[in-house]
C-alpha positions as CSV (number, residue, x, y, z in Angstrom):
1,M,103.0,124.6,182.2
2,A,103.1,126.0,178.6
3,A,105.9,124.7,176.3
4,R,108.6,127.2,175.7
5,R,108.6,128.7,172.3
6,P,111.9,128.2,170.4
7,P,113.7,131.4,169.4
8,D,113.0,132.9,166.0
9,W,116.5,132.3,164.7
10,A,116.2,128.5,165.2
11,I,112.9,128.5,163.3
12,Y,114.4,130.4,160.4
13,A,117.5,128.1,160.4
14,A,115.4,124.9,160.3
15,A,113.3,126.3,157.4
16,A,116.4,127.2,155.5
17,A,117.8,123.7,156.0
18,V,114.6,122.1,154.7
19,L,114.6,124.3,151.6
20,L,118.3,123.6,150.9
21,G,117.8,119.8,151.2
22,L,114.8,119.9,148.8
23,S,116.9,121.9,146.2
24,L,119.8,119.4,146.4
25,L,117.5,116.4,145.9
26,R,116.1,118.0,142.7
27,R,119.6,118.9,141.3
28,E,120.7,116.8,138.3
29,N,123.8,114.7,138.9
30,A,126.0,114.4,135.8
31,D,129.3,113.5,137.5
32,A,131.6,111.2,135.5
33,P,132.8,108.0,137.0
34,P,136.4,107.8,138.3
35,A,139.0,107.7,135.6
36,L,140.5,104.3,134.7
37,P,144.0,103.6,135.7
38,A,146.6,104.6,133.2
39,P,147.8,101.7,131.0
40,S,151.2,100.3,131.7
41,A,154.0,101.9,129.8
42,T,155.7,98.6,129.4
43,P,153.6,95.8,127.9
44,A,154.3,92.1,128.5
45,D,157.7,90.6,127.7
46,G,159.6,93.9,128.1
47,E,157.9,95.6,125.1
48,G,157.9,99.4,125.2
49,P,156.0,102.2,123.5
50,L,154.7,102.1,119.9
51,L,157.3,102.7,117.2
52,G,156.8,106.2,115.9
53,P,156.9,107.5,112.3
54,V,160.0,108.4,110.3
55,T,161.4,111.8,111.4
56,P,164.4,113.9,110.4
57,F,165.9,113.3,113.8
58,D,166.3,109.5,113.4
59,E,169.9,108.4,113.9
60,T,171.9,108.0,110.7
61,V,174.1,105.0,109.7
62,T,176.4,105.7,106.8
63,V,177.4,102.9,104.4
64,Q,180.0,103.4,101.7
65,S,179.0,101.6,98.5
66,P,182.0,100.9,96.2
67,D,181.9,102.3,92.7
68,A,182.8,98.8,91.3
69,P,180.0,96.6,90.0
70,F,178.1,94.8,92.7
71,K,179.3,91.3,93.4
72,P,176.4,88.9,94.1
73,Q,176.6,86.9,97.3
74,A,174.8,84.1,98.9
75,G,171.9,85.1,101.1
76,T,168.4,84.1,102.3
77,A,164.9,84.4,100.8
78,F,161.4,83.6,102.1
79,S,158.2,82.7,100.4
80,I,155.3,85.2,100.4
81,A,153.1,83.4,97.8
82,Q,152.7,79.8,96.8
83,R,152.5,80.7,93.2
84,G,156.3,81.3,93.4
85,R,157.0,84.7,95.0
86,W,160.0,85.2,97.3
87,I,161.5,88.1,99.0
88,T,165.2,88.7,99.6
89,A,167.6,91.7,100.0
90,R,168.3,93.5,96.8
91,H,172.1,93.5,97.4
92,V,172.1,89.7,97.5
93,V,171.0,89.3,93.9
94,E,171.8,92.7,92.2
95,G,174.3,92.1,89.5
96,C,173.6,88.4,89.2
97,R,172.4,87.2,85.8
98,Q,171.0,84.0,87.2
99,P,170.0,83.8,90.8
100,A,168.6,80.6,92.2
101,L,167.0,79.1,95.3
102,V,168.6,76.0,96.8
103,V,166.0,73.3,97.2
104,G,168.2,70.3,98.1
105,P,171.8,69.0,98.1
106,G,173.2,70.0,94.7
107,K,169.8,71.2,93.5
108,A,168.7,74.8,92.8
109,V,165.7,76.4,91.0
110,A,166.4,79.4,88.8
111,A,164.5,82.6,89.6
112,D,163.7,85.8,87.8
113,V,164.3,89.0,89.6
114,R,162.4,92.3,90.2
115,L,164.4,94.9,92.1
116,A,162.6,97.4,94.3
117,P,163.5,100.9,93.0
118,H,164.0,102.7,96.4
119,A,164.7,100.0,98.9
120,D,167.1,97.1,99.5
121,I,164.4,94.6,98.6
122,A,164.1,92.2,95.6
123,L,161.2,90.0,94.5
124,L,162.2,86.5,93.1
125,L,159.8,84.7,90.8
126,T,159.7,80.9,90.3
127,D,157.1,78.5,88.9
128,G,155.3,77.6,92.1
129,G,156.7,77.4,95.6
130,P,156.0,76.4,99.2
131,P,153.2,77.8,101.4
132,A,153.8,81.5,102.3
133,V,155.2,83.1,105.4
134,P,152.4,85.4,106.6
135,I,153.0,89.1,106.5
136,A,152.1,91.4,109.5
137,T,150.4,94.3,107.7
138,A,148.3,96.1,110.3
139,E,149.6,95.6,113.9
140,P,152.0,98.3,114.9
141,L,155.5,97.6,116.1
142,R,156.7,98.3,119.7
143,K,160.2,99.1,120.9
144,G,161.6,96.2,122.8
145,Q,159.6,93.6,121.0
146,R,161.4,90.4,119.9
147,G,162.4,89.6,116.4
148,F,163.6,86.3,115.0
149,H,165.8,85.9,111.9
150,P,165.9,82.4,110.4
151,G,168.2,81.9,107.5
152,F,171.7,80.9,106.3
153,P,174.4,82.9,108.1
154,Q,177.9,82.1,106.8
155,G,176.1,79.9,104.2
156,R,174.9,77.4,106.8
157,P,171.6,77.0,108.6
158,G,171.3,79.3,111.5
159,E,169.3,82.0,113.2
160,A,169.4,85.0,115.5
161,T,167.0,86.7,117.8
162,S,166.8,90.4,118.7
163,R,164.9,93.2,120.3
164,L,163.7,96.3,118.4
165,L,165.5,99.5,119.3
166,G,163.9,102.0,117.0
167,R,164.2,103.7,113.6
168,E,167.4,104.8,111.9
169,T,168.3,106.1,108.5
170,L,170.6,104.1,106.3
171,K,172.6,106.6,104.3
172,V,174.3,104.9,101.3
173,T,177.0,106.9,99.6
174,G,178.7,106.1,96.3
175,R,177.0,103.7,93.8
176,G,173.3,103.6,94.4
177,A,173.4,106.5,96.8
178,R,170.2,106.9,98.8
179,D,168.7,107.5,102.2
180,E,166.6,104.5,103.3
181,P,164.6,104.2,106.6
182,V,165.5,101.0,108.5
183,L,164.8,99.5,111.8
184,A,167.6,98.8,114.3
185,W,167.5,95.7,116.5
186,A,169.8,94.6,119.3
187,E,171.0,91.1,118.8
188,V,170.3,89.1,122.0
189,G,170.9,85.5,120.9
190,R,171.9,83.2,118.0
191,T,172.5,79.6,117.1
192,A,174.9,77.9,119.5
193,G,178.4,77.7,118.1
194,L,177.7,80.4,115.5
195,N,180.6,82.9,115.9
196,G,181.6,85.9,113.9
197,T,179.6,87.5,111.1
198,L,176.0,86.9,110.2
199,S,176.8,87.4,106.5
200,G,174.4,85.2,104.5
201,L,171.4,86.1,106.7
202,S,170.7,89.1,104.4
203,G,167.2,88.6,102.9
204,A,165.9,86.6,105.8
205,P,162.5,87.5,107.3
206,V,162.4,89.1,110.7
207,L,159.5,87.4,112.4
208,D,157.4,88.5,115.3
209,A,156.2,86.3,118.1
210,R,153.3,85.0,116.0
211,G,155.6,83.9,113.2
212,R,154.7,86.8,110.8
213,A,157.3,88.6,108.8
214,V,157.6,92.3,109.7
215,G,160.5,93.1,107.5
216,V,163.6,91.8,105.7
217,T,167.0,91.4,107.3
218,L,169.6,93.6,105.6
219,A,172.8,94.0,107.5
220,E,174.6,93.9,110.8
221,A,176.9,96.1,112.8
222,P,178.9,93.6,114.8
223,R,180.7,96.1,117.0
224,R,177.4,97.7,118.0
225,G,175.6,94.3,118.3
226,R,172.9,95.5,115.9
227,I,170.9,94.0,113.1
228,Y,169.3,96.2,110.5
229,T,166.0,95.4,108.7
230,T,163.7,97.1,106.3
231,A,161.1,99.5,107.8
232,P,157.4,99.0,107.2
233,D,157.6,102.2,105.0
234,T,159.6,100.3,102.3
235,F,158.7,96.7,103.0
236,L,154.9,96.8,102.7
237,P,154.8,98.9,99.4
238,A,157.4,96.5,97.9
239,I,155.2,93.4,98.4
240,R,151.8,95.0,97.9
241,G,149.5,92.8,95.9
242,E,151.8,89.8,95.9
243,Q,150.2,88.0,98.8
244,A,146.5,87.4,98.2
245,P,144.0,87.5,101.1
246,D,143.2,83.8,100.6
247,E,146.9,82.9,100.4
248,R,147.7,79.5,101.9
249,M,150.1,80.3,104.8
250,L,151.7,78.5,107.6
251,A,152.5,80.3,110.9
252,Q,153.5,79.2,114.3
253,A,154.2,81.1,117.5
254,V,157.9,81.7,118.2
255,T,159.6,82.2,121.5
256,V,163.2,82.4,122.7
257,D,162.9,78.8,123.6
258,T,161.6,77.6,120.3
259,Y,163.0,79.9,117.6
260,G,165.7,77.4,116.7
261,Q,163.1,74.7,116.1
262,A,160.8,77.1,114.3
263,A,163.7,78.1,112.0
264,D,164.5,74.5,111.2
265,D,160.8,73.9,110.3
266,L,160.9,76.9,108.0
267,R,164.0,75.7,106.2
268,R,162.8,72.1,106.0
269,D,159.5,73.3,104.3
270,L,161.6,75.6,102.1
271,R,159.5,78.6,103.3
272,V,163.0,80.0,104.0
273,A,165.6,79.1,101.4
274,Q,169.2,79.9,100.5
275,V,169.8,82.2,97.6
276,V,172.9,81.7,95.3
277,C,174.1,83.1,92.1
278,L,174.6,80.6,89.3
279,S,176.3,83.0,86.9
280,N,177.4,86.7,87.0
């Protein structure tokens, strides 16, 4: 018995399927691989997004500067070069004819002063000094990152720790009127038993978790629980060229559990020292 011939439409459909399959095999495949997962918006240790640039919309903090001459006050300084270069806050030494760095009980070393023209920063010069505190010059800051402030609050050894909130503008009225970009930090801890003001911490470095200075401590707002420091926009230009690439530096990691010991080490080595005024 002869085999039954398939209908014409089936023959045509099979031929079309073969041709379609051959064309698909010869087609170039340039599809991209699946996209990578989006990075976490909150890095480790509660850090947030990168700190943005200065903008006209930054919150403003107004400080009234009296018209009377500045009265020098005790503060803190830190070494940035072993040849005798120290950084402190300008208002700590402005108006002081002979600032000095305390190096032991009843002992102080006189220092010359160079005031930054547009920022609350001063450079102190001595004949030699201790190893430098390293400066963070390239790594960007993140909101929420921890800061550590070792120094001499209330004229005694002490320290505070904080988290970065963001940028603000310090608006100084009266004598020395200016608008200066600053960073605002939320105080989250301090030396046990240290109550009241942090006065005397002005000029202290604010250190990151790697022990590098990212700015200079300037002021506090006790009611708001905030600490204000210089911003990179003023800090880095003020110290440019003072810390050589081959500078001998000592750095150590700092955490909330070790920042008290780290601060003690810095003060003992005189990398962080108290600033006083010997004569007005």
